[in-house]
C-alpha positions in Angstrom: 14.1 4.4 9.8 16.0 6.0 12.6 17.1 9.6 13.4 15.4 12.9 13.1 17.0 14.1 9.8 16.3 11.0 8.2 12.7 11.1 9.3 12.0 14.7 8.4 13.7 14.0 5.0 11.0 11.4 4.4 8.1 13.8 4.9 6.8 15.9 2.1 8.4 19.5 1.7 5.1 21.1 3.3 5.1 18.8 6.4 5.0 21.6 8.9 1.6 22.7 7.6 0.1 19.3 8.1 -0.6 16.7 10.7 0.9 13.2 10.6 0.0 10.1 12.6 2.3 7.2 13.1 4.1 4.8 15.2 7.8 4.7 16.8 9.5 2.0 18.4 10.6 3.1 21.8 12.8 1.0 24.5 9.4 0.1 26.2 7.6 -0.8 22.7 5.7 0.5 20.1 3.9 3.9 20.8 1.4 6.0 18.6 2.6 9.5 17.6 1.5 12.6 16.2 3.6 15.2 14.2 2.3 18.7 14.7 4.1 21.9 13.6 7.5 20.3 13.5 7.0 18.6 16.9 6.8 14.9 17.7 4.3 13.8 20.5 4.0 10.4 22.2 0.3 9.8 22.4 0.6 6.3 24.2 -0.7 7.6 27.6 -3.7 9.1 25.7 -4.6 6.2 23.5 -2.2 3.1 23.4 -2.7 2.1 19.7 -3.0 4.1 16.4 -6.3 2.3 16.3 -7.7 3.6 19.6 -6.3 7.2 18.8 -8.0 7.3 15.4 -11.4 6.4 17.3 -11.0 9.3 19.5 -11.1 11.6 16.6 -8.6 13.8 18.3 -5.5 14.8 16.5 -4.5 17.9 18.7 -1.8 16.2 20.6 -3.6 17.3 23.6 -2.3 15.0 26.6 0.7 13.7 24.6 4.3 13.8 25.6 6.5 15.9 23.6 9.6 14.1 22.3 11.1 17.2 21.0 11.5 18.8 17.5 11.2 16.2 14.9 14.5 16.9 13.2 16.2 16.1 16.5 14.2 13.1 17.7 16.1 9.9 18.3 13.4 7.5 17.5 12.8 4.6 15.2 9.8 5.0 12.9 7.9 1.8 12.3 4.6 0.9 10.2 2.1 3.6 11.1 -0.7 1.1 11.6 -1.3 -1.6 14.4 -4.7 -3.1 15.1 -6.2 -2.1 11.7 -7.2 -4.8 9.0 -4.8 -4.4 6.0 -7.0 -4.5 3.0 -6.2 -3.9 -0.8 -8.1 -3.2 -3.8 -6.8 -4.6 -7.2 -7.1 -3.9 -10.9 -8.3 -0.4 -10.1 -6.5 1.2 -13.3 -6.9 0.0 -16.8 -3.2 -0.8 -17.4 -3.2 -3.2 -14.5 -6.2 -4.7 -15.7 -4.4 -5.5 -19.1 -1.4 -6.6 -16.9 -3.4 -9.2 -14.9 -5.0 -10.8 -18.0 -1.6 -11.0 -19.4 -0.3 -12.9 -16.4 -3.3 -15.1 -16.6 -2.9 -15.9 -20.3 0.7 -16.6 -19.9 0.0 -18.8 -16.9 2.9 -16.9 -15.0 5.4 -17.3 -17.5 7.3 -14.0 -18.2 8.5 -15.4 -21.7 5.1 -15.4 -23.1 4.0 -12.0 -21.9 5.3 -9.8 -24.4 3.3 -11.1 -27.5 0.3 -11.4 -25.4 0.7 -7.8 -24.0 1.0 -6.3 -27.7 -2.0 -8.2 -28.8 -4.3 -7.6 -25.8 -3.5 -4.0 -25.6 -4.3 -3.5 -29.0 -7.6 -5.3 -29.0 -9.1 -4.2 -25.6 -6.8 -1.5 -23.8 -8.6 1.5 -25.4 -11.9 0.1 -24.7 -11.3 -0.6 -20.9 -10.0 3.0 -20.3 -13.1 4.7 -21.7 -15.8 2.9 -19.7 -17.0 3.6 -16.2 -17.1 0.4 -14.1 -20.4 -1.0 -13.6 -22.2 1.1 -16.2 -24.4 0.1 -19.1 -21.4 0.8 -21.5 -19.3 -1.7 -19.4 -21.9 -4.4 -19.5 -21.8 -4.0 -23.5 -18.2 -4.1 -23.5 -18.1 -7.2 -21.4 -20.7 -9.0 -23.9 -18.5 -7.9 -26.8 -15.5 -9.4 -25.1 -17.2 -12.5 -24.0 -18.2 -13.3 -27.7 -14.9 -12.6 -28.8 -13.3 -15.1 -26.2 -11.4 -12.2 -24.6 -13.3 -12.2 -21.2 -11.1 -12.7 -18.0 -12.0 -12.7 -14.1 -9.6 -9.9 -14.1 -11.6 -7.7 -16.5 -14.7 -8.5 -14.5 -13.4 -6.8 -11.4 -11.9 -4.0 -13.9 -15.2 -2.8 -15.4 -17.9 -4.8 -13.6 -19.9 -3.5 -10.7 -17.9 -5.1 -7.9 -14.2 -4.1 -7.2 -11.6 -6.6 -6.2 -11.1 -6.3 -2.3 -8.7 -8.6 -0.6 -6.9 -8.8 2.7 -3.2 -8.1 2.0 -1.7 -9.0 5.4 -2.4 -10.1 8.8 -2.8 -7.4 11.7 0.5 -6.0 12.9 2.5 -7.7 10.1 3.4 -4.6 8.1 6.7 -3.0 7.9 7.7 0.6 7.8 10.0 3.1 6.0 13.6 1.9 5.9 12.7 -1.7 6.8 13.4 -4.6 4.4 10.6 -5.9 2.3 10.4 -9.5 1.1 9.7 -11.5 -1.9 9.5 -15.4 -2.0 12.8 -17.1 -2.8 10.8 -19.6 -5.3 9.4 -16.5 -7.2 10.9 -15.6 -10.6 8.6 -12.9 -11.7 7.7 -10.2 -9.2 7.5 -6.4 -8.7 6.8 -3.6 -6.3 3.0 -2.0 -6.4 3.5 1.5 -5.5 0.3 2.9 -4.1 -1.7 5.4 -1.7 -3.4 3.7 1.1 -6.3 5.3 3.0 -6.6 4.9 6.7 -10.2 4.3 7.7 -11.8 4.4 11.1 -14.6 2.0 12.3 -17.4 4.2 11.0 -16.1 4.0 7.5 -14.6 7.6 7.6 -11.3 7.9 5.7 -9.0 10.0 8.0 -5.8 10.1 6.2 -3.5 8.6 3.7 0.0 7.2 3.4 2.2 5.6 0.8 2.3 1.6 0.5 4.1 -1.0 -1.3 1.9 -4.1 -2.2 4.6 -6.3 -3.1 3.4 -9.0 -5.8 4.7 -12.2 -7.2 3.4 -12.1 -10.8 4.3 -15.8 -11.6 2.2 -17.2 -8.7 -0.8 -15.1 -9.3 -0.5 -15.7 -13.1 -0.6 -19.6 -12.7 -3.8 -19.1 -10.7 -5.9 -16.7 -9.2 -6.3 -18.9 -6.2 -2.7 -18.4 -5.4 -3.4 -14.8 -4.6 -2.6 -15.4 -1.0 0.8 -16.8 -1.8 1.5 -13.9 -4.1 0.5 -11.4 -2.0 0.9 -12.2 1.9 4.5 -13.3 2.8 6.9 -12.0 5.4 7.7 -8.5 5.1 5.9 -8.2 1.8 3.8 -5.0 2.9 5.2 -1.8 3.7 3.4 1.5 4.7 4.5 4.9 5.7 6.5 6.8 6.6 3.5 8.4 8.5 -0.3 8.8 7.7 -0.9 12.3 6.6 -4.3 13.2 8.3 -7.1 15.0 6.2 -7.5 18.7 7.3 -7.7 22.1 5.5 -4.1 21.6 4.1 -4.8 18.0 2.7 -8.0 16.4 1.7 -9.3 13.4 -0.4 -9.1 15.6 -3.3 -5.5 15.6 -3.1 -5.3 11.9 -3.1 -7.6 11.9 -6.1 -5.0 14.0 -8.3 -2.0 12.7 -6.5 1.0 11.4 -8.6 2.9 8.3 -7.2 6.7 8.2 -8.4 8.5 4.9 -8.2 12.3 4.5 -8.5 14.1 1.0 -8.4 17.9 1.0 -8.1 19.6 -2.5 -8.2 22.9 -3.5 -7.1 23.6 -4.4 -10.6 23.4 -0.8 -11.5 19.8 -1.3 -13.0 17.5 1.6 -12.7 13.8 1.7 -13.5 11.5 4.9 -12.9 7.8 5.1 -13.3 4.8 6.9 -12.1 1.0 6.4 -11.5 -1.5 9.1 -11.6 -4.3 8.8 -9.4 -6.5 10.8 -11.7 -6.7 7.8 -14.1 -8.0 5.3 -11.4 -11.4 3.7 -12.8 -13.1 3.8 -9.3 -13.3 6.6 -6.8 -11.1 6.0 -3.8 -14.2 6.6 -1.4 -16.2 4.1 -3.5 -13.6 1.6 -2.8 -13.9 2.2 1.0 -17.7 1.7 0.6 -17.2 -1.5 -1.3 -14.8 -2.7 1.3 -17.2 -2.0 4.1 -20.2 -3.8 2.2 -21.6 -6.1 4.7 -18.7 -6.1 7.1 -17.6 -4.3 10.1 -14.1 -3.1 11.2 -14.1 -2.2 14.8 -10.5 -1.3 15.0 -10.6 0.3 11.3 -8.6 -0.7 8.3 -6.0 0.6 5.9 -6.8 0.3 2.2 -4.4 0.1 -0.7 -6.2 1.8 -3.7 -4.4 0.0 -6.5 -1.7 1.1 -8.8 -1.3 2.3 -12.5 2.2 1.2 -12.6 3.3 -2.1 -14.4 6.9 -2.8 -14.7 7.6 -4.0 -18.3 11.0 -2.7 -18.9 13.5 -5.4 -19.5 16.2 -6.1 -17.1 18.2 -9.1 -17.9 17.3 -10.1 -21.4 15.0 -8.8 -24.1 11.2 -9.8 -23.6 11.8 -10.8 -20.0 10.5 -7.5 -18.6 11.1 -6.6 -14.9 11.6 -8.9 -11.9 13.3 -8.0 -8.6 16.7 -8.9 -7.4 17.8 -9.0 -3.8 19.5 -5.7 -3.0 17.0 -3.6 -5.0 16.3 -0.4 -3.3 12.6 0.7 -3.9 11.6 4.3 -3.4 7.9 5.6 -3.6 7.3 9.1 -3.5 4.5 11.5 -3.7 4.5 15.3 -3.2 2.0 15.6 -0.2 2.8 12.2 1.3 6.6 12.0 1.4 8.8 9.1 0.6 8.8 5.4 1.4 12.1 3.5 0.9 12.6 -0.2 1.4 15.4 -2.6 0.6 14.4 -6.0 -1.1 15.4 -9.5 0.4 14.1 -12.6 0.4 11.1 -13.2 2.6 12.9 -16.0 4.5 15.9 -13.6 5.2 13.8 -10.6 6.2 13.4 -9.9 10.1 10.7 -12.4 11.3 7.5 -11.1 12.3 7.3 -11.9 16.0 5.1 -9.4 17.7 1.6 -10.9 16.9 -1.6 -9.6 18.7 -1.1 -11.5 22.0 2.6 -10.4 22.6 1.3 -6.6 21.7 -1.2 -6.8 24.2 0.8 -8.1 26.8 3.4 -5.3 26.0 0.8 -2.7 26.5 -0.4 -4.3 29.7 3.0 -4.4 31.0 3.6 -0.7 30.4 0.2 0.0 32.2 -1.4 1.4 29.1 -4.6 -0.6 29.1 -6.7 1.4 31.2 -9.2 1.7 28.7 -9.7 -0.2 25.4 -6.7 -1.1 23.4 
């Protein structure tokens, strides 16, 4: 996404009251930036990476170079994270739990999904919504579902004590606002997953939040949960942005807990789909998901964590019973009042811009710019 007005329009209406962290692509290379009071600051001379800037804990803009007013800045916004691990939690909403069981039972075949959906929702949908994961009541529900032959590995992570946490994408592979997002060319049943993602430092403290699209291939994962890697990790299959809104007096974790995430998909075939995900319906608290991600692990460069989505697109697109799947050219717009909007256009992963700047090339660029006087 390029240009001051476009960048400003992607931010929430109260953007001048908050502080935002992100990255821009300069002629020299990527640089961490802060948006404070309508002004854009290049922070690369203070900390060469977003990860390093987060670790300083200083988001005042001190020592940064002003790039001028945001609405006049001629820069290209890219993904707001760099050296952080990209993690994601799945099946954190009851609806997504039911949909994952549908995929599993349909073995990735969209044609079988409708009948299974009606039957499964009637038998277990209400029960899943009413229990706290990991509670005694959840254990009783599990026992009843096992006895009825309705148990699933997806229900285990939906109501059991342990959340599903997986690695969504390699370090530095995420794309930002305005970029193309990718689906595999051999997938016939797929969808966006509009989510809020938390930015977490190396100490396990959530410092802010942004929007994200955890693109998913329903046919691949439905055939086998062991295909999760192919379903989730493909070129350009993970977008974040436009910026991370930092937690402060104007925006806190409670704003994340009660946020509504809206999704609009517009196809070149005049198809339009709208949906919404209310974070108040999440089964596990966002900070509990952070804790479970940390578990017995360390993340010295921090991590970004997708929190999951309530939204499961079932609206028919081409023929009755088929539900939704992407087509090349779809425009995906994800919005939330306090975080702004993230817009991407769908292409095949093989046709998206190739990921060429890995960790080695990234560090070499920072070194050539003289930015590695300290830790990256």
